[in-house]
C-alpha positions in Angstrom: -28.5 22.1 -15.5 -25.5 22.6 -13.5 -26.5 22.9 -9.8 -25.4 25.9 -7.5 -22.2 24.9 -5.8 -22.7 24.5 -2.3 -20.7 27.2 0.0 -18.4 24.0 1.2 -17.3 24.6 -2.3 -16.0 28.6 -1.7 -14.6 27.2 1.4 -12.2 24.5 0.2 -11.5 26.4 -2.6 -10.6 29.7 -0.3 -8.5 27.5 1.7 -5.9 27.2 -1.5 -5.6 30.9 -1.2 -4.9 31.4 2.5 -1.1 31.4 3.4 0.3 28.7 4.9 1.0 28.8 8.9 4.7 27.0 9.4 5.3 25.8 12.8 8.8 25.0 14.3 8.8 22.1 16.5 12.7 21.4 18.8 13.5 17.9 19.1 16.3 16.2 20.8 17.0 19.8 22.0 15.4 22.4 23.5 12.6 25.0 22.6 9.0 26.4 22.1 6.7 25.7 19.1 6.3 29.1 17.6 4.3 30.3 14.5 5.5 32.6 11.7 8.7 32.8 12.4 11.5 30.3 11.7 15.3 30.1 12.8 17.5 27.5 11.8 19.3 26.3 14.7 23.1 26.1 14.5 24.3 22.1 13.8 20.8 21.2 13.6 19.7 18.8 10.8 17.0 21.1 9.2 13.4 18.6 8.7 11.2 20.2 6.5 8.1 18.4 7.3 4.4 18.4 6.0 3.6 14.7 7.9 1.6 13.9 10.7 3.2 16.2 13.7 3.2 13.1 15.8 4.9 10.7 13.4 7.7 13.7 12.4 8.2 14.3 16.0 8.5 10.9 17.2 10.8 9.9 14.5 13.2 12.9 15.0 13.1 12.2 18.7 14.2 8.5 18.2 16.7 9.3 15.6 18.3 12.0 17.9 18.6 9.5 21.2 20.1 6.7 18.8 22.6 8.8 17.0 23.4 12.3 19.2 22.6 14.3 16.1 20.2 17.3 17.1 17.0 18.5 14.9 14.8 20.6 14.3 11.6 20.2 13.0 9.5 23.2 10.6 6.2 22.2 9.6 3.5 23.1 6.6 1.6 21.8 4.3 2.4 19.5 1.3 2.3 21.7 -1.8 3.1 24.9 0.1 6.2 23.7 1.5 7.4 22.0 -1.5 6.9 25.5 -3.8 8.7 27.4 -0.4 11.6 24.9 -1.1 11.6 25.3 -4.9 11.8 29.1 -4.0 14.4 29.4 -1.4 16.7 27.3 -4.2 20.0 26.1 -3.3 19.8 28.9 -0.2 17.4 26.9 1.3 17.9 26.0 5.2 16.3 22.0 4.7 18.5 19.1 4.9 15.5 17.2 4.6 12.4 17.3 3.0 9.3 14.9 4.0 5.8 15.1 2.7 2.3 13.7 3.2 2.0 12.4 -0.6 4.7 12.3 -3.2 3.7 15.1 -5.7 4.7 17.6 -3.8 8.3 15.7 -3.5 8.6 15.7 -7.5 7.9 19.5 -7.7 11.4 19.8 -5.6 12.7 17.0 -7.4 11.6 18.6 -11.1 14.1 21.8 -10.3 16.8 19.8 -9.5 16.8 20.3 -6.3 17.4 16.8 -4.5 20.5 14.3 -3.5 20.5 11.1 -5.1 19.5 8.4 -1.9 21.7 6.3 -0.6 21.2 2.4 -2.4 21.2 1.2 1.0 18.6 3.4 1.9 16.5 2.5 -0.9 16.8 -1.3 -0.5 15.2 -1.2 2.9 11.6 0.1 1.1 9.5 -2.3 -1.1 9.7 -2.9 -4.5 7.7 -0.2 -6.7 8.0 2.1 -3.5 10.9 4.7 -4.6 10.5 6.6 -7.6 12.5 5.0 -10.4 14.6 8.4 -10.1 15.8 7.1 -7.0 16.6 10.6 -6.0 13.8 10.0 -2.8 12.0 7.2 -1.0 8.8 6.7 0.6 8.4 6.7 4.1 5.0 5.7 4.5 1.9 5.0 2.2 -2.0 5.5 1.9 -5.1 4.5 0.1 -7.5 5.5 -1.9 -10.9 4.3 -0.7 -14.6 5.1 -1.4 -16.5 5.2 2.3 -20.2 4.3 2.2 -23.1 4.8 3.9 -24.2 1.1 4.7 -28.3 2.5 6.1 -28.1 4.4 2.5 -26.6 2.3 -0.1 -25.8 -1.5 -0.4 -22.4 -3.1 -1.5 -23.7 -4.1 -4.5 -24.9 -0.7 -5.9 -21.5 0.6 -5.3 -19.8 1.7 -8.4 -17.0 -0.7 -9.8 -14.4 2.3 -10.9 -14.1 6.1 -9.5 -14.8 6.6 -13.1 -17.7 6.2 -12.6 -18.5 8.6 -10.4 -18.7 10.7 -13.8 -22.0 9.3 -14.9 -24.8 11.4 -14.3 -26.5 8.8 -11.8 -24.3 9.8 -9.1 -24.9 13.1 -9.9 -25.4 14.8 -5.7 -24.6 11.5 -4.6 -20.9 11.6 -3.8 -18.6 13.8 -1.9 -15.2 14.4 -1.8 -12.5 17.3 -0.7 -10.4 18.5 -4.0 -9.3 21.2 -2.3 -6.7 19.1 -0.4 -3.3 18.0 -1.2 -5.0 14.2 -0.5 -7.8 14.6 -3.1 -5.2 16.0 -5.4 -2.5 13.5 -5.3 -5.1 11.1 -6.1 -6.2 12.9 -9.1 -2.3 13.1 -9.8 -2.5 9.6 -10.1 -5.4 9.6 -12.3 -3.6 11.8 -14.6 -0.4 9.2 -14.6 -2.5 6.3 -15.3 -5.9 6.9 -17.7 -4.2 10.4 -19.4 -4.7 13.8 -19.3 -8.2 13.8 -21.7 -10.2 11.0 -19.3 -9.2 12.8 -16.3 -9.7 16.5 -17.5 -13.6 15.0 -18.3 -13.8 13.2 -15.1 -13.2 16.6 -13.2 -15.6 18.6 -15.5 -18.0 16.0 -13.7 -16.8 16.5 -10.1 -17.7 20.3 -10.5 -20.9 19.1 -12.1 -21.9 16.6 -9.8 -20.1 15.9 -6.4 -20.7 17.9 -3.4 -17.1 19.3 -1.8 -16.2 19.2 1.7 -13.5 21.0 3.3 -11.2 17.7 3.7 -11.3 14.1 4.2 -12.3 14.0 7.7 -15.6 16.3 6.6 -16.0 13.8 3.9 -16.0 11.1 6.0 -18.5 12.9 8.0 -21.3 14.0 5.8 -21.4 10.3 4.6 -21.6 9.1 7.8 -24.8 11.6 8.3 -25.8 10.9 5.2 -25.7 14.2 3.6 -24.1 11.8 0.5 -23.9 8.3 0.3 -20.3 7.9 -0.5 -17.6 9.6 -1.0 -13.7 9.5 -2.1 -10.8 10.0 0.2 -7.9 7.9 1.9 -8.3 4.8 4.4 -6.7 6.1 7.4 -9.3 8.6 8.8 -11.5 5.8 8.8 -9.7 3.3 10.6 -8.1 5.8 13.4 -12.0 7.2 13.8 -13.1 3.1 14.4 -10.1 2.8 16.9 -11.7 5.9 19.1 -14.8 6.5 19.3 -16.7 5.8 16.0 -18.5 9.1 16.1 -17.7 10.0 12.4 -17.8 6.5 10.8 -20.3 4.3 13.1 -22.7 4.3 9.9 -20.3 3.5 7.3 -17.7 1.2 5.2 -15.0 1.4 3.1 -14.9 0.2 -0.5 -11.6 -0.6 -2.0 -12.0 -0.7 -6.0 -9.0 -2.9 -6.7 -8.1 -4.4 -10.4 -5.6 -1.7 -10.5 -8.7 1.2 -10.5 -7.8 4.5 -10.5 -9.6 4.4 -7.2 -7.4 1.8 -6.0 -4.3 4.6 -5.9 -1.7 4.8 -3.0 -0.3 7.4 -2.3 3.7 8.0 -0.9 4.8 9.7 1.5 8.3 11.1 0.5 11.3 11.5 2.3 14.7 13.3 0.1 17.7 14.8 1.0 18.2 18.6 -0.5 21.2 19.1 -2.7 22.1 22.0 -1.0 22.1 20.5 2.8 25.0 21.7 4.6 25.1 18.0 6.3 24.2 15.4 4.0 25.4 12.7 5.8 23.6 13.3 8.8 20.5 13.7 6.6 21.2 10.3 4.6 21.5 8.9 8.2 18.0 10.0 8.9 16.6 9.0 6.2 17.8 5.6 7.0 16.6 5.6 9.8 12.7 6.0 9.3 12.6 3.4 6.3 15.1 1.1 9.2 12.7 -1.4 10.7 12.9 0.6 13.8 11.8 3.8 12.4 9.0 2.3 10.5 8.1 0.3 13.6 7.7 4.0 15.2 5.3 4.8 12.2 3.3 1.9 13.1 3.1 2.6 17.1 2.3 6.3 16.5 -1.4 5.5 15.0 -1.6 7.1 12.0 -2.9 4.1 10.9 -1.2 4.8 7.9 0.5 1.7 5.8 4.4 1.0 6.5 7.0 0.8 3.4 10.2 -0.8 5.1 10.6 -4.0 4.2 9.5 -6.9 7.2 7.6 -4.4 8.8 3.9 -5.2 8.9 1.4 -2.8 9.5 -1.4 -2.3 12.0 -3.2 -5.6 11.7 -6.7 -3.5 10.8 -5.7 -2.8 7.7 -5.7 -5.2 4.3 -2.1 -6.3 3.8 -1.1 -2.9 1.1 -0.1 -6.2 -1.3 -3.9 -7.0 -1.6 -4.8 -3.3 -2.9 -4.2 -4.0 -6.3 -3.3 -0.6 -7.2 -2.8 0.7 -10.5 1.3 0.4 -11.8 2.0 4.4 -11.6 5.8 5.6 -11.3 5.1 8.2 -8.4 8.4 9.8 -10.1 5.6 10.6 -13.2 2.9 12.4 -10.5 2.6 16.0 -11.4 0.3 18.3 -9.2 1.4 21.4 -10.9 -0.8 19.7 -14.1 -3.6 18.9 -11.3 -4.0 22.5 -10.4 -4.4 23.4 -14.1 -7.0 21.0 -14.7 -9.3 21.5 -12.0 -9.1 25.4 -12.1 -10.1 24.8 -15.9 -12.9 22.8 -14.9 -13.9 25.4 -12.4 -13.4 23.4 -9.2 -10.2 25.6 -7.7 
């Protein structure tokens, strides 16, 4: 029998229908943050960003200091911002687009709105960390993990694959945040790796068996509190909490699926230059800076606990090496968030 969907499920789904509040931050110049309004500053490089605010602003400020090129940052959420750029089309003020997860970038890419990234910039990131199209580059990475309550379940009782969570044995015993862009990127990786039939069946099991939370932090805290023994999320939320007061993770540990399992999916944060940019040279310079050793070190020093993707730059030493995660070999060019949303809607999750 299908369980009653918790209130948390309805809240998570409702979040997708709430208009995104976009904020404006001026870097390398003057200006206060403003909500719901956006006026491009003449002569400033326009950076549309759904990356973490502190990381984007640190990149923008350092870039301005190094080059003298003024920047202006417009903030929003992954999917909403990607679709907004598509709606703006060739009239978009955006010069650069930065995302948390790459499916938001592929939305823009499929519409033919991106310019090829300079070869020298692509060469600054590790192998497999840019799409085969060459139309954008990774700027950071995050790994899928299983967070588990060490008081409720032992390591040898954990699922060996994320696909195992579809089994009836896990009914009511795991959680996630399918209403968020992070979880949907994980599902996009599963879709590219496993195909539509397997992914659709897994999503139907999620709708039937999983406890649904508002976001990754809520998922982690629920596992920590013993509401469910395990949850699916990204790694960096746990490492950030562990580096602080451990209030949301003291009773938990992380399990990495490895073995090229879809549960070992590594999501790439993306950076691209708009083909319609009025400042194409400056936009390419910005991406080159972000992926350079200096730009990647800014990411590491920010405390975001995301993985650096630039060659020769080590991520925070608390993290297992990115190369050790044995992620599935998914070309990020193939990730399709729109199909994922359709599948999740069909499954009754959204």
